[in-house]
N, C-alpha and C positions, 0 to 999 in steps of 0.2 A: 240712412235711409231708415224709414220708422219701421218699426216689427210691431202691428198691432194687433198678435197672436202673444206677443211672451208677458210677463208677468213678473217684475216689473216689465213696462216697455222698456224695448231696448232700440238706441240707435248703434247701425254698421254700416260700412263704405263700403258697399259691394264696385268691383272698376268700371263698369257698365254706366256706371251713372255719377261715379267719385274720379274722378282723373289727378293724376299725382300731380302734387304741387309745391312748390321751394320749401322746406322747413326751416322754419327759425329755432324753435325750440319743442320741445325736449329735445335731447342729446337722442343722435340717432343717425340718420343718412341723411343727405342732403336733399330728397324728393321721395315724399309717400304721402300716404293717403290714411293714415291709419289715427285719424283725430280730428273729431266734426265741430262743425260752430256754421254760423249763416255767415258768417264775415270769408266766409271760405268760397261762396259762392260769385264774392267782386272780381277776385280775376278771370270767371268766365265769362261773368258780365262784359267786363271790358273788352274783354278779346273780340266777343260776338258786336258790337260798339264800335270798335276800331274796324270792323269789314264791313258792315255796316256805309259809314265813314267813305270809307274804299270804294264800295259802290257809287253811291251819294255821292261825291264830297260838295256839293252846291246847296245841301236841302239841309234844313234848321234839326238841332235839337232834337226839338218835340216830334220829328216825327223817327227818328234812331230810335229813340223810347219806344214807341209805338210798336217798331217794325222785332224788338228783342220781345217784346212782349204777345207780339203777331206770332213769332216762329217758337213762342214755347208748346209744351204739350204733357200730355199725361200720359203714363204707360199706359193706360188701358185708354180706348175709346169709348166716350161717355153713352154710347148703349151700351158695351157693357159692364158698367156699374151702377150698382144699385143707389137710391137716395140716402141709406146711409152713408154709405160706402165715397158718395160723391161731398158731403157737407165733409167726412173726414178729409178727404185728398185733398181735398180745397183750402182746409186750413192748415196741412201740414204743407204742401207742394205750391200752394197759389193758382196757379197759371199756367205752371205744372216747370219742366226744365228746356231753355233756350236752346235751339239749332240754327248755325249759323249759317247753313244751306236755306232754310226754309226762309233765316234773315233777309240776304241778299241775293237770291233766284230764283228765279221761275221753273221749275221742267213742263215736261208733257201731258202733266196729271194736274200742275196748281199752278193758277197764278195770282198775283198780288196788285192791286191796284191802289194806290197812293195819290195823295194831297199833293203837287209836286211844287208848291210854294207853301210858306207861313199864312194860315188863315187868321182872319178877325172875326169876333162877332161879339155884339153887345146882348141886352135884354129886351126878351120881347121879338128877338130877330131869330132867323134861322134859314139858313142851307141846305137844298135838297140836293146829293145827288142820285146822277140814274147811269143804274149799269145793263145796257142790254143783252139779253139771255139769247143766246141762238136756239134758234128752235130746237135740230141734234137734242137739248138736253131737255126744254123745256116740254118737249111732243108728251103730249096725255099719255102716248103707249111705252113710254120708258120711263123707266125707278133704279136707275143710279143709286148709290147712295153719297152724299154731294155733301160734303164738310165745309160750312162755312163761317166765317170769322171775322172779326170786325173788333177794332181797335182805336180807341178815341182817348189819344192823347195833349191835355191842354196845360194852361197857365194862368193865373192871371193875380192881380193887387193883393194879395194878401195885409188883413189886420189883425191885428195880436190882440184884439177884445174881444171876439170873437173865440165860440166855444167852439160851433159847426159850420161845419164844410160851405153851407148855404149863408153863414152869414159871415165865416172866412175872405173870403174871393168876395172881389168888388162882381162880378160875374161868377158865375156856372154855368157847367153843359148838362150836355145828357144826349144821348143818340136815341132813335128808336130807328124799325124799319118799315116797309111796305109789310101786309102780307099775305094768308096765300089766299089769290085768286083777288089782292087788289093790282087794280092799275096807277098808272103813274101818275095820273090825273086826281083820280077819287082820292090817291094818297096826298097831293098838295095840296087840295082842298082841306082835308083832314088836318092837315098844320096848320095851314095860313088862317085858315076860317072857322072851321066847326067844331076842333078837336074832338072830336067823339071817335070810337073807333065804330069799325062798320058792324053791319048785324050778325054775322059769321065770325066770331072772334076772329077763328083763323090765323092765331098768332104760331110764331115755328115755335118749339121746344129747346126754348134757348136754357143753357146751365143755372142761368146769376137770372134772366129778366128785368124786367125793369122796376119792381116793387118786389120786396121779401114775400109775396104772399103767390108768387111767380116763381116759374123754371125749376130744374130740379133740385138746384140747392134749395131746400125749404130755409128761409130765416135772411138770405142773402139777398143784397139786387145791387146791380151794375154800378147804381148810376152814384155811391160814394165814396168817392174820391177824384183826384185830375186824372188817372189810368184806366179807363175805366173800358177791358176786353168783355167778349162774349163768344157764344161758341153753339152752335147744333150741326145736326145730323139729319139729313131729310133726302127723299127722294125728290131727284131730279124733275119731276113731271109738277112737281111743287111749286117750282121759280115759274113767276108771269116774266112775260115777255120783257119784263124791265123790273130788275132788282133797284128798291129805291131804299136809300137812307137819307136822314133829318137828321141832322148837328143844329141843337135849338139852346139857345142864351135864357140864361133866367138873373132876376134881377139881383142880387146880394148885397151887401152894404155898400155901394160906391157905382149909380148905372152908368157913370163917364167914364170908366175906367172899361173898356173890350176884352173879352180874355181871346187870348192867342191859342192854334190847335193845328192840327194836323191829323190827316184819317185813315187806317188800313183796314184794304178789306180782302178775303183771300175764298175762292173756289178752292175745291180739290176734290178730287175725285177717288176719294180712300181707297179703295179696291182694284184702281188704276185700269179700269174696266171700259174706260174711254177716253181719249184724249180731249183736254177742255178749254188749254192755250192757246194752240193754233184759233181756232172757235172761237171763243171771246177773244179775241185780241182784233182777229178780222173783223166781227162784231163793232169794239167802239174803236178802233181805226175812225170811221166815220160820226164818232161822237166827236171825237178829237178836234177833230178838222173843223166841227162843225162849234167850238168855243164851249165843253161842257170841262170845267173842272175835273177832268180824272184821266192820273194818265198812270202808265205799268212799272211795276219794277226791271231792270235789267232786264236784257235776253237772257232765254234759259238756256240751264247746259248741254 
């Protein structure tokens, strides 16, 4: 763990975030946590990936990657972190520490929705996913704190002669969501026709945001990579009756080669003051039956 207050900076290995691992060198006990290095994260992430595969054995590897990132969390909620701390935390631990329970299970206060199979998208194309929000959450009189997390994991044909992501990949993807007060029809029209935002910006306070001048982490954007996670804490009454996400394809070096992707979306009542698993599951069952490409994680514990 990085200790900001020490000069020079020191790295420590507290047991709550640094599990004991097999020790190869230097001489010492067979298991220890007395050294540091990014490679120590590999066994933990590999274990999480193996458990995700057990829970979803027929799913693509891109979804496993998305769920590992989706399960990651910072030591503090974003509402408790200043802009300076936000940038520092992002630089040192990225999306945070992954958790096997969040990666593989729902519970009474958390639900994760995923694309059930590998999706394909070409340039100038878009897929829109609509998550129906139950009235007990979106009611204007309610103000529960809801953590919203979205992770896009994709892959496309690379080309070594290009330096930047947008030219390195045959097709590059990004995602955006509906804004506060924006209904599904307006959102779809904005994505497929006008390309404009609504008059009242109404954007959620994402940690990263769609551009470097947006979001809590100034100077960072979620678009620059094939793994794109973002999260925010909002009041439940800011959710419309349908929460929409669009995954968009953009031209890279070769428009004939489509990108493949998986998407994960989570809602969590972080204060555990309102159950959301069953209400959202009940609402979404009718959507699944009507052919929408949204399914949920395995049963809650």
